[in-house]
C-alpha positions, 0 to 999 in steps of 0.5 A: 731533913737532918740526915741529908744535911748532916754531912759533917756528922757522918764524916766525923763518925766515920773518922772516929770509927777508923781510930778505934782498933778493931782488936778492942772489944769492949763489954759496954759502950756509952755514946752521949749525944747519939743524934740520929745514930750515925756513929751508933750504927757503926759501933754496932757493926764494928762491935757486935758483941758489945752492949751499946747504950746511946743517949740524946736529949732529943726524943726525935733523934732517939727515935731516928737512932732506934730506927737506924739501929733496931737492936 
């Protein structure tokens, strides 16, 4: 399935999260092309007080992201 094959996406999400200073606490975060939510889940964890909007063209990916990040 997609999540098992998405090694590059997981690595990219992890590296991108490590570049964002934890001291930053944005009010809103917009993620374009969230896929199944690898980066989204990290953003939720790193910025729990931020309002996060994640979008994707694929309804199936949005469903996966919603399961990964129910909030």
